[in-house]
C-alpha positions as CSV (number, residue, x, y, z in Angstrom):
1,M,2.4,-0.8,33.9
2,S,2.9,-4.5,34.1
3,R,3.0,-6.7,31.0
4,K,-0.2,-8.4,32.1
5,H,-2.0,-5.1,32.2
6,S,-0.5,-4.1,28.9
7,R,-1.8,-7.3,27.3
8,M,-5.2,-6.9,28.8
9,D,-5.3,-3.3,27.5
10,A,-4.3,-4.4,24.0
11,H,-6.9,-7.2,24.1
12,A,-9.6,-4.7,25.2
13,R,-8.6,-2.3,22.4
14,F,-8.8,-5.2,19.9
15,E,-12.3,-6.3,21.1
16,R,-13.5,-2.7,20.9
17,E,-12.1,-2.3,17.3
18,R,-13.5,-5.6,16.3
19,R,-17.0,-4.6,17.4
20,R,-16.6,-1.3,15.4
21,N,-15.6,-3.4,12.4
22,L,-19.1,-4.7,12.2
23,L,-20.1,-1.2,10.8
24,A,-17.3,-1.2,8.1
25,A,-18.6,-1.1,4.5
26,P,-17.0,-3.0,1.7
27,G,-14.1,-1.2,0.0
28,P,-14.6,0.3,-3.5
29,S,-12.5,-2.4,-5.3
30,E,-13.3,-6.0,-5.9
31,L,-10.1,-7.2,-4.3
32,I,-10.3,-9.5,-1.2
33,L,-7.3,-10.4,0.9
34,V,-7.2,-13.8,2.7
35,L,-4.8,-13.9,5.6
36,D,-4.1,-17.6,6.2
37,H,-3.0,-18.2,9.8
38,L,-0.8,-15.1,10.0
39,K,0.9,-14.4,13.3
40,P,-1.4,-11.9,15.0
41,G,1.5,-9.5,15.6
42,F,1.9,-6.2,13.9
43,N,1.7,-7.5,10.3
44,V,-2.1,-8.0,10.4
45,A,-2.8,-4.5,11.6
46,K,-0.4,-3.1,9.0
47,I,-2.1,-5.0,6.2
48,F,-5.4,-3.5,7.3
49,R,-3.8,0.0,7.0
50,S,-2.6,-0.7,3.5
51,A,-5.9,-2.3,2.6
52,Q,-7.8,0.8,3.5
53,A,-5.3,2.9,1.4
54,F,-5.9,0.7,-1.6
55,G,-9.7,0.3,-1.2
56,V,-9.7,-3.5,-0.6
57,R,-13.3,-4.9,-0.5
58,E,-12.7,-7.0,2.6
59,I,-10.2,-9.2,4.5
60,H,-10.7,-12.8,5.5
61,L,-8.8,-13.6,8.7
62,I,-8.2,-17.4,8.9
63,A,-7.7,-18.6,12.5
64,I,-6.1,-15.3,13.6
65,G,-6.6,-14.2,17.2
66,A,-6.5,-10.9,18.9
67,F,-3.9,-8.4,17.8
68,D,-2.9,-4.9,18.7
69,P,-5.0,-2.6,16.4
70,A,-2.8,0.5,17.0
71,P,-0.5,0.0,13.9
72,A,-3.7,-0.1,11.7
73,K,-4.3,3.6,12.5
74,G,-8.1,3.2,12.6
75,A,-8.2,1.0,9.4
76,L,-9.8,-1.9,11.4
77,R,-12.9,0.3,11.7
78,A,-13.0,1.0,8.0
79,V,-12.0,-2.3,6.2
80,Q,-14.7,-5.0,6.3
81,A,-13.3,-8.2,7.9
82,R,-14.5,-11.7,8.3
83,W,-13.0,-13.9,11.0
84,L,-13.2,-17.5,9.8
85,D,-12.0,-20.7,11.5
86,G,-10.7,-22.4,8.3
87,L,-9.5,-21.6,4.9
88,G,-12.1,-23.8,3.3
89,D,-14.8,-21.4,4.6
90,S,-13.1,-18.5,2.9
91,L,-12.6,-20.4,-0.4
92,S,-16.2,-21.4,-0.4
93,L,-17.4,-17.8,0.1
94,L,-15.0,-16.7,-2.7
95,R,-16.3,-19.3,-5.1
96,K,-19.9,-18.3,-4.4
97,G,-19.0,-14.7,-5.0
98,G,-17.5,-15.5,-8.4
99,Y,-13.9,-14.8,-7.2
100,R,-10.7,-16.3,-8.5
101,A,-8.2,-16.9,-5.7
102,F,-4.4,-16.9,-6.1
103,R,-1.8,-18.0,-3.5
104,M,1.1,-15.6,-3.0
105,L,4.5,-17.4,-2.8
106,A,8.0,-16.1,-2.1
107,E,9.1,-17.9,-5.2
108,G,7.9,-20.3,-7.8
109,G,4.7,-18.7,-9.1
110,A,3.9,-16.6,-12.1
111,A,5.2,-13.0,-11.8
112,L,2.5,-10.8,-10.3
113,Q,3.8,-7.9,-12.4
114,T,3.0,-9.6,-15.7
115,T,-0.1,-11.5,-14.7
116,A,-3.5,-10.1,-15.7
117,L,-5.5,-10.2,-12.5
118,P,-9.3,-10.6,-12.8
119,R,-11.5,-7.9,-11.4
120,R,-12.9,-10.3,-8.8
121,C,-9.6,-11.4,-7.3
122,A,-8.6,-12.8,-4.0
123,L,-5.0,-13.0,-2.8
124,V,-4.1,-15.6,-0.2
125,L,-1.1,-14.7,2.0
126,G,0.4,-17.3,4.3
127,H,2.0,-17.5,7.7
128,E,5.4,-15.8,7.9
129,E,7.2,-18.9,9.0
130,F,5.0,-21.9,8.0
131,G,3.6,-20.6,4.7
132,L,0.1,-21.5,3.3
133,S,-2.4,-24.1,4.3
134,A,-2.4,-27.3,2.2
135,E,-5.8,-26.4,0.9
136,T,-4.2,-23.7,-1.3
137,Q,-2.1,-26.2,-3.4
138,S,-4.8,-26.2,-6.2
139,L,-4.8,-22.4,-6.5
140,P,-2.7,-20.7,-9.1
141,A,0.5,-19.2,-7.6
142,L,1.8,-15.7,-7.9
143,T,5.2,-14.3,-6.8
144,I,6.7,-10.8,-6.7
145,A,9.7,-10.7,-8.9
146,Q,12.8,-9.7,-6.9
147,H,16.3,-8.9,-8.1
148,G,18.3,-8.4,-5.0
149,A,20.3,-10.9,-2.9
150,V,17.4,-11.2,-0.4
151,Q,14.6,-13.2,-2.0
152,S,11.8,-12.7,0.5
153,L,9.6,-9.9,1.7
154,N,7.8,-9.2,4.9
155,V,4.2,-10.3,4.5
156,S,2.8,-6.8,5.0
157,V,5.2,-5.4,2.4
158,A,4.3,-8.2,-0.1
159,A,0.6,-7.6,0.5
160,S,1.0,-3.9,-0.2
161,I,2.9,-4.5,-3.4
162,A,0.2,-7.0,-4.5
163,M,-2.6,-4.5,-3.6
164,Y,-0.8,-1.8,-5.6
165,E,-0.5,-4.1,-8.7
166,Y,-4.2,-4.9,-8.5
167,I,-5.2,-1.2,-8.3
168,R,-2.8,-0.4,-11.1
169,Q,-4.7,-3.0,-13.3
170,H,-8.1,-2.1,-12.0
171,P,-8.2,1.6,-11.1
172,I,-11.0,2.8,-8.7
173,M,-13.2,5.3,-10.5
174,R,-14.5,7.9,-8.2
């Protein structure tokens, strides 16, 4: 199969999964993830997969185009998503919903592990290379304490750790 056909197949899969996403119900937690201009490669789909595992309410995708849904293992159908053009749209929705938003940084913020997260919490994760949009500068910053020589994590790994910490603080009662 040629690369062109492979890309067309991936785009068709994405569109099919995006339509199915319209039926997704909010997750059982109050946590919302905001993916700020992430590369549409495999990180976005992997974040959906972890979001389903941790019961995330919804994900806001800011200016993120089509991506291969296969690494999500069906989670794109289950985790409610909002595709938005700008971060301001997301932040406005969060404020109206009574959410407190935090920006996730590789370094320089309060330690996630020692910060009391509010129940209505939104975590903003930025582009793997370019970071967060300027609109996030007024948001409180959180970082994941690291003790090794490498002081950065893949964005899908960082998102999973942050989701775990939120659920540790606010367990889902079934």
